[in-house]
KOLSE-745526 format. One record per residue: residue number from 1; residue in three letters; x, y, z of N, C-alpha, C in turn. Coordinates in nm, 3 decimals. Layout:
N
<num: NUM	residuo: ALA	n.px: X	n.py: Y	n.pz: Z	ca.px: X	ca.py: Y	ca.pz: Z	c.px: X	c.py: Y	c.pz: Z> $
...
***
This chain:
63
<num: 1	residuo: MET	n.px: -7.665	n.py: -0.456	n.pz: 5.529	ca.px: -7.538	ca.py: -0.626	ca.pz: 5.544	c.px: -7.545	c.py: -0.653	c.pz: 5.404> $
<num: 2	residuo: ALA	n.px: -7.609	n.py: -0.656	n.pz: 5.341	ca.px: -7.566	ca.py: -0.712	ca.pz: 5.166	c.px: -7.459	c.py: -0.698	c.pz: 5.131> $
<num: 3	residuo: GLY	n.px: -7.487	n.py: -0.531	n.pz: 5.126	ca.px: -7.328	ca.py: -0.503	ca.pz: 5.032	c.px: -7.190	c.py: -0.545	c.pz: 5.130> $
<num: 4	residuo: LEU	n.px: -7.237	n.py: -0.570	n.pz: 5.302	ca.px: -7.136	ca.py: -0.632	ca.pz: 5.368	c.px: -7.066	c.py: -0.762	c.pz: 5.297> $
<num: 5	residuo: ARG	n.px: -7.154	n.py: -0.775	n.pz: 5.252	ca.px: -7.181	ca.py: -0.972	ca.pz: 5.227	c.px: -7.106	c.py: -0.957	c.pz: 5.032> $
<num: 6	residuo: ARG	n.px: -7.152	n.py: -0.894	n.pz: 5.013	ca.px: -7.090	ca.py: -0.918	ca.pz: 4.864	c.px: -6.948	c.py: -0.840	c.pz: 4.855> $
<num: 7	residuo: GLY	n.px: -6.908	n.py: -0.695	n.pz: 4.922	ca.px: -6.750	ca.py: -0.675	ca.pz: 4.975	c.px: -6.652	c.py: -0.772	c.pz: 5.015> $
<num: 8	residuo: TRP	n.px: -6.744	n.py: -0.873	n.pz: 5.129	ca.px: -6.620	ca.py: -0.998	ca.pz: 5.176	c.px: -6.645	c.py: -1.074	c.pz: 5.085> $
<num: 9	residuo: ALA	n.px: -6.722	n.py: -1.111	n.pz: 5.034	ca.px: -6.738	ca.py: -1.275	ca.pz: 4.880	c.px: -6.594	c.py: -1.136	c.pz: 4.826> $
<num: 10	residuo: SER	n.px: -6.600	n.py: -1.059	n.pz: 4.753	ca.px: -6.519	ca.py: -0.975	ca.pz: 4.625	c.px: -6.325	c.py: -1.034	c.pz: 4.730> $
<num: 11	residuo: VAL	n.px: -6.335	n.py: -0.945	n.pz: 4.820	ca.px: -6.201	ca.py: -0.962	ca.pz: 4.938	c.px: -6.173	c.py: -1.092	c.pz: 4.943> $
<num: 12	residuo: ARG	n.px: -6.311	n.py: -1.216	n.pz: 5.013	ca.px: -6.241	ca.py: -1.348	ca.pz: 4.921	c.px: -6.183	c.py: -1.416	c.pz: 4.824> $
<num: 13	residuo: TRP	n.px: -6.278	n.py: -1.311	n.pz: 4.727	ca.px: -6.225	ca.py: -1.416	ca.pz: 4.594	c.px: -6.104	c.py: -1.349	c.pz: 4.543> $
<num: 14	residuo: PHE	n.px: -6.026	n.py: -1.201	n.pz: 4.580	ca.px: -5.922	ca.py: -1.190	ca.pz: 4.540	c.px: -5.818	c.py: -1.258	c.pz: 4.614> $
<num: 15	residuo: VAL	n.px: -5.881	n.py: -1.260	n.pz: 4.708	ca.px: -5.744	ca.py: -1.284	ca.pz: 4.787	c.px: -5.698	c.py: -1.472	c.pz: 4.763> $
<num: 16	residuo: THR	n.px: -5.839	n.py: -1.526	n.pz: 4.714	ca.px: -5.807	ca.py: -1.682	ca.pz: 4.650	c.px: -5.766	c.py: -1.720	c.pz: 4.536> $
<num: 17	residuo: SER	n.px: -5.771	n.py: -1.577	n.pz: 4.468	ca.px: -5.718	ca.py: -1.595	ca.pz: 4.302	c.px: -5.613	c.py: -1.528	c.pz: 4.326> $
<num: 18	residuo: LEU	n.px: -5.520	n.py: -1.445	n.pz: 4.427	ca.px: -5.445	ca.py: -1.412	ca.pz: 4.433	c.px: -5.283	c.py: -1.499	c.pz: 4.461> $
<num: 19	residuo: MET	n.px: -5.381	n.py: -1.645	n.pz: 4.532	ca.px: -5.230	ca.py: -1.687	ca.pz: 4.617	c.px: -5.266	c.py: -1.791	c.pz: 4.536> $
<num: 20	residuo: GLY	n.px: -5.343	n.py: -1.839	n.pz: 4.468	ca.px: -5.379	ca.py: -1.936	ca.pz: 4.379	c.px: -5.437	c.py: -2.041	c.pz: 4.377> $
<num: 21	residuo: ASP	n.px: -5.518	n.py: -1.998	n.pz: 4.495	ca.px: -5.624	ca.py: -2.161	ca.pz: 4.556	c.px: -5.702	c.py: -2.166	c.pz: 4.428> $
<num: 22	residuo: THR	n.px: -5.763	n.py: -2.127	n.pz: 4.367	ca.px: -5.792	ca.py: -2.210	ca.pz: 4.253	c.px: -5.750	c.py: -2.227	c.pz: 4.160> $
<num: 23	residuo: ALA	n.px: -5.649	n.py: -2.200	n.pz: 4.087	ca.px: -5.593	ca.py: -2.269	ca.pz: 3.997	c.px: -5.596	c.py: -2.354	c.pz: 3.981> $
<num: 24	residuo: TYR	n.px: -5.629	n.py: -2.477	n.pz: 4.002	ca.px: -5.632	ca.py: -2.631	ca.pz: 3.965	c.px: -5.777	c.py: -2.609	c.pz: 3.920> $
<num: 25	residuo: VAL	n.px: -5.864	n.py: -2.570	n.pz: 3.994	ca.px: -6.010	ca.py: -2.501	ca.pz: 3.966	c.px: -6.033	c.py: -2.473	c.pz: 3.833> $
<num: 26	residuo: THR	n.px: -5.958	n.py: -2.451	n.pz: 3.800	ca.px: -6.010	ca.py: -2.300	ca.pz: 3.707	c.px: -5.885	c.py: -2.374	c.pz: 3.567> $
<num: 27	residuo: TYR	n.px: -5.823	n.py: -2.430	n.pz: 3.594	ca.px: -5.716	ca.py: -2.543	ca.pz: 3.525	c.px: -5.821	c.py: -2.642	c.pz: 3.446> $
<num: 28	residuo: VAL	n.px: -5.921	n.py: -2.679	n.pz: 3.572	ca.px: -5.986	ca.py: -2.805	ca.pz: 3.502	c.px: -6.077	c.py: -2.782	c.pz: 3.441> $
<num: 29	residuo: GLU	n.px: -6.173	n.py: -2.663	n.pz: 3.450	ca.px: -6.261	ca.py: -2.643	ca.pz: 3.433	c.px: -6.210	c.py: -2.570	c.pz: 3.291> $
<num: 30	residuo: HIS	n.px: -6.068	n.py: -2.572	n.pz: 3.205	ca.px: -6.064	ca.py: -2.528	ca.pz: 3.115	c.px: -6.021	c.py: -2.578	c.pz: 3.027> $
<num: 31	residuo: GLN	n.px: -5.997	n.py: -2.708	n.pz: 3.113	ca.px: -5.931	ca.py: -2.831	ca.pz: 3.006	c.px: -6.068	c.py: -2.886	c.pz: 2.983> $
<num: 32	residuo: ARG	n.px: -6.135	n.py: -2.925	n.pz: 3.053	ca.px: -6.264	ca.py: -2.931	ca.pz: 2.987	c.px: -6.385	c.py: -2.912	c.pz: 2.918> $
<num: 33	residuo: ARG	n.px: -6.334	n.py: -2.731	n.pz: 2.874	ca.px: -6.456	ca.py: -2.677	ca.pz: 2.786	c.px: -6.306	c.py: -2.609	c.pz: 2.663> $
<num: 34	residuo: VAL	n.px: -6.254	n.py: -2.666	n.pz: 2.706	ca.px: -6.095	ca.py: -2.637	ca.pz: 2.554	c.px: -6.071	c.py: -2.760	c.pz: 2.484> $
<num: 35	residuo: HIS	n.px: -6.013	n.py: -2.805	n.pz: 2.598	ca.px: -5.997	ca.py: -2.985	ca.pz: 2.523	c.px: -6.075	c.py: -3.099	c.pz: 2.611> $
<num: 36	residuo: PRO	n.px: -6.189	n.py: -3.089	n.pz: 2.579	ca.px: -6.269	ca.py: -3.184	ca.pz: 2.587	c.px: -6.179	c.py: -3.369	c.pz: 2.636> $
<num: 37	residuo: ASP	n.px: -6.116	n.py: -3.387	n.pz: 2.535	ca.px: -6.091	ca.py: -3.535	ca.pz: 2.485	c.px: -5.918	c.py: -3.569	c.pz: 2.544> $
<num: 38	residuo: ALA	n.px: -5.890	n.py: -3.467	n.pz: 2.632	ca.px: -5.807	ca.py: -3.461	ca.pz: 2.640	c.px: -5.735	c.py: -3.542	c.pz: 2.811> $
<num: 39	residuo: ALA	n.px: -5.678	n.py: -3.573	n.pz: 2.844	ca.px: -5.675	ca.py: -3.632	ca.pz: 3.033	c.px: -5.668	c.py: -3.542	c.pz: 3.117> $
<num: 40	residuo: VAL	n.px: -5.726	n.py: -3.531	n.pz: 3.214	ca.px: -5.691	ca.py: -3.422	ca.pz: 3.324	c.px: -5.552	c.py: -3.418	c.pz: 3.437> $
<num: 41	residuo: PRO	n.px: -5.497	n.py: -3.420	n.pz: 3.457	ca.px: -5.397	ca.py: -3.451	ca.pz: 3.579	c.px: -5.477	c.py: -3.454	c.pz: 3.736> $
<num: 42	residuo: ASP	n.px: -5.454	n.py: -3.483	n.pz: 3.815	ca.px: -5.431	ca.py: -3.517	ca.pz: 3.941	c.px: -5.416	c.py: -3.399	c.pz: 4.007> $
<num: 43	residuo: GLU	n.px: -5.454	n.py: -3.372	n.pz: 4.131	ca.px: -5.435	ca.py: -3.218	ca.pz: 4.162	c.px: -5.310	c.py: -3.218	c.pz: 4.210> $
<num: 44	residuo: ARG	n.px: -5.205	n.py: -3.373	n.pz: 4.248	ca.px: -5.059	ca.py: -3.339	ca.pz: 4.338	c.px: -5.037	c.py: -3.339	c.pz: 4.142> $
<num: 45	residuo: THR	n.px: -5.049	n.py: -3.401	n.pz: 4.081	ca.px: -4.915	ca.py: -3.390	ca.pz: 3.980	c.px: -4.961	c.py: -3.215	c.pz: 3.941> $
<num: 46	residuo: PHE	n.px: -5.063	n.py: -3.160	n.pz: 3.902	ca.px: -5.114	ca.py: -3.008	ca.pz: 3.855	c.px: -4.983	c.py: -2.940	c.pz: 3.927> $
<num: 47	residuo: TRP	n.px: -4.986	n.py: -2.929	n.pz: 4.053	ca.px: -4.913	ca.py: -2.886	ca.pz: 4.136	c.px: -4.728	c.py: -2.866	c.pz: 4.080> $
<num: 48	residuo: ARG	n.px: -4.715	n.py: -3.014	n.pz: 4.119	ca.px: -4.605	ca.py: -3.035	ca.pz: 4.115	c.px: -4.556	c.py: -2.968	c.pz: 3.955> $
<num: 49	residuo: GLU	n.px: -4.635	n.py: -2.972	n.pz: 3.855	ca.px: -4.532	ca.py: -2.938	ca.pz: 3.714	c.px: -4.551	c.py: -2.800	c.pz: 3.696> $
<num: 50	residuo: ARG	n.px: -4.680	n.py: -2.727	n.pz: 3.767	ca.px: -4.667	ca.py: -2.609	ca.pz: 3.758	c.px: -4.514	c.py: -2.521	c.pz: 3.863> $
<num: 51	residuo: PHE	n.px: -4.479	n.py: -2.546	n.pz: 4.002	ca.px: -4.345	ca.py: -2.572	ca.pz: 4.052	c.px: -4.295	c.py: -2.571	c.pz: 3.944> $
<num: 52	residuo: ALA	n.px: -4.222	n.py: -2.653	n.pz: 3.900	ca.px: -4.155	ca.py: -2.699	ca.pz: 3.814	c.px: -4.167	c.py: -2.616	c.pz: 3.727> $
<num: 53	residuo: GLU	n.px: -4.256	n.py: -2.582	n.pz: 3.650	ca.px: -4.224	ca.py: -2.498	ca.pz: 3.534	c.px: -4.243	c.py: -2.325	c.pz: 3.624> $
<num: 54	residuo: GLN	n.px: -4.221	n.py: -2.298	n.pz: 3.630	ca.px: -4.226	ca.py: -2.200	ca.pz: 3.755	c.px: -4.095	c.py: -2.201	c.pz: 3.788> $
<num: 55	residuo: ASP	n.px: -3.991	n.py: -2.321	n.pz: 3.862	ca.px: -3.913	ca.py: -2.255	ca.pz: 3.878	c.px: -3.793	c.py: -2.281	c.pz: 3.721> $
<num: 56	residuo: ARG	n.px: -3.813	n.py: -2.370	n.pz: 3.618	ca.px: -3.742	ca.py: -2.342	ca.pz: 3.488	c.px: -3.746	c.py: -2.186	c.pz: 3.466> $
<num: 57	residuo: THR	n.px: -3.903	n.py: -2.179	n.pz: 3.419	ca.px: -3.869	ca.py: -2.020	ca.pz: 3.339	c.px: -3.919	c.py: -1.857	c.pz: 3.463> $
<num: 58	residuo: PRO	n.px: -3.841	n.py: -1.856	n.pz: 3.555	ca.px: -3.889	ca.py: -1.800	ca.pz: 3.729	c.px: -3.955	c.py: -1.649	c.pz: 3.607> $
<num: 59	residuo: GLY	n.px: -3.880	n.py: -1.621	n.pz: 3.556	ca.px: -3.947	ca.py: -1.470	ca.pz: 3.485	c.px: -3.934	c.py: -1.412	c.pz: 3.563> $
<num: 60	residuo: SER	n.px: -4.043	n.py: -1.235	n.pz: 3.574	ca.px: -4.030	ca.py: -1.153	ca.pz: 3.733	c.px: -4.105	c.py: -1.168	c.pz: 3.801> $
<num: 61	residuo: ARG	n.px: -4.104	n.py: -1.260	n.pz: 3.887	ca.px: -4.121	ca.py: -1.240	ca.pz: 4.041	c.px: -4.012	c.py: -1.192	c.pz: 4.134> $
<num: 62	residuo: CYS	n.px: -4.080	n.py: -1.227	n.pz: 4.275	ca.px: -3.978	ca.py: -1.119	ca.pz: 4.420	c.px: -3.901	c.py: -1.278	c.pz: 4.486> $
<num: 63	residuo: CYS	n.px: -3.963	n.py: -1.391	n.pz: 4.438	ca.px: -3.856	ca.py: -1.490	ca.pz: 4.534	c.px: -3.810	c.py: -1.607	c.pz: 4.433> $
***
């Protein structure tokens, strides 16, 4: 049973990371650790800026 839980947790982690669900939390943790004096934007601003940057520099993505 413990193996099944670990397997499910791994799949869940992979899917949420792949879909970007944890991007804001990861960004906030990074900002607080590396740039403690910098202001951290709210989540709505973060996503707006992230999508704008992706539109400016699409790189190699499928869509």
